[in-house]
N, C-alpha and C positions, 0 to 999 in steps of 0.2 A: 501529742497534741493535734487533733483534728482539726484540718481547715475546710469548714463548711462554706461552700459555694450557695449563694442564693439563686433563687429561680431565675430572677432577671439578669444575673451574671451568667448563668448558663446559658439563657436565651441570646444575650448579646455575643456571647463565645460563638455559639452556633450559627447566628446570624453572620459574623464576621468571617467564619470558615465557608459559609455558603457564597458569600460575596466573593471571597479569594478564589474558590473554586470556579465560579460563573466567569469572572475575569479571565482566568487561566484557560478556561474551556472556549471562550469568545476569541483571544489570542490565537490558540490553536487551530480554532476553525477557520479563522481568516487565514492563517499561514497554510492549512491545508488547502482551502480553495484556490489561494494563488499559486501554491506549488504544483496544482492539478491543471490550471489553467496555463502558467507558463511553461511546464513540463510538456504538455501536449499541443503546444502552439503551432508546432510544426502542421499537426493535422488539421487546426483550424484553417491554416493557409491553404492546404490541399482542399478542402471542403469548399472555401471560398472561390478558389480557381477553378474548381470541378464544376460548380454551380454557375459561375459567371462566365468563364472563357471556353470551357470544353462541353461539347455534346454529351460525353459521358458522365451518368449520372453515379456520384461517389456513393457506394455501399458499405453498411458496417462490416460485411463479410470481407471485403477487401482490406479494411481497418485491422480486424480481427485476425485474418490469415496473415499479416506481417507480424503478428504477436506484438504490436505496438504497446498495448495494455501490459503485457508481461515484462517488457523491457522497462517500461517506466516504473512498473511495481517492484522489479528486482532493485532498481537504482535507488528507489525512496527507502525500501526496506533496509538495504544495506547500509545506506548512507545514516538512517537513524540509531540502526545497531551500533555502527561505529561511534556516532555522536554520544550516544548514552555511555559508551565505554570510555571514551577519552573524558568527558565531563564527571564521570563518576557518578551518574544520574541514573542507576538501576533501579527501575520499579520491582521487579522480580527477575531472578535468573531466567526461569522458564519462558517468561513473557518477552523479556526483553531480548534474550538470545535465541532459545530453542524456537518459538514461534515463528520469527522472521526467517530462520536458517531452513525450517521445514517449508515455509511458502516459497523460498528461493529455490529449494530442491525440486518443489512441484512445477514451479516455473521452467525449470531447465528440463524436466520429463515432458511437459507439454509442448514447449517449443521443440523438443526433439521429435515429438510424434508428428507435429505440422510439418517439421522439415522434411521427414522420411516420406510424409503421404503427399507431397508436393512433386514428386517424381523419382527419378533413381537417385538412390543414397549416395552421397560422397564418402560415405563412412562405411562401406560394404565390408562384410568381414568383422565388424564390430559387434561383440557377443550382445551387447545391451540392444542395439538396433536390430540385430537379426531375431531378438527374441519379441521385438514388436511386430506384430502382423497389423501394419498400418493399413492394409486394404479394408480391414474389419473394423476400425475406428470411425466411428461416426464425427465428423467434424463439428456439428453442432453442439454434440456434448464437449468438445473441447474449446468450443466459445463459451460454453456455459461455465466450464472450470475457469476460463480467463475473468468472466464478470465476478466469479466468487473470489478469485484470487485479488482483483482489483479490489472489491469492496471489502476484503479483509485487510489489504494494505491501508485503507483510507480509516478503518477502524484503527489500525495499529498507530498510524501517523497522530490521529486525533488524540488517543489515549497518551502516547508518548509525549507529543509535545504539550499536553494539559499537565502532565506530570511534571514536566521540565519548568513550565512556567509558573506551577505552584511551588514548587522548591524554591526557584529564584526569588519568588514574592516572599517566601518566608525567611531568605536569607537576608532581605534587605532591612 
């Protein structure tokens, strides 16, 4: 026995789906903006203090050379990866685990490059660090990698939280 769905019912189902996804997306976007703002609030304080009280101008190079974006991205990626595991809300094994794990590894490598390029290495004799010829590494390229990792982390945050909110709405 076939159950034919009218065009009107299909349209209403599609509209309901779109509304649910849009609602989930707006919640996740708000969550992402607040996470970024509160997570980087220390930098906002440094900016305010440097502009108001100190003659020294705060530069983005200082911000990037301290790897603030890398630490923030790593913390958020690890947090969302663990949250999706605990809540059993896995969008896709590759996306939910492999993607953030690769980004966390990239963050670790980039931080190691920064760390070694800042002066004498405290990890001398380490095969990985000895293989990195940090004198030939352009810090601007490492900064670009930080921006890319940060952008991918934001993308991951929005997709994961949208999926999480969408599944939560469906369970209600």
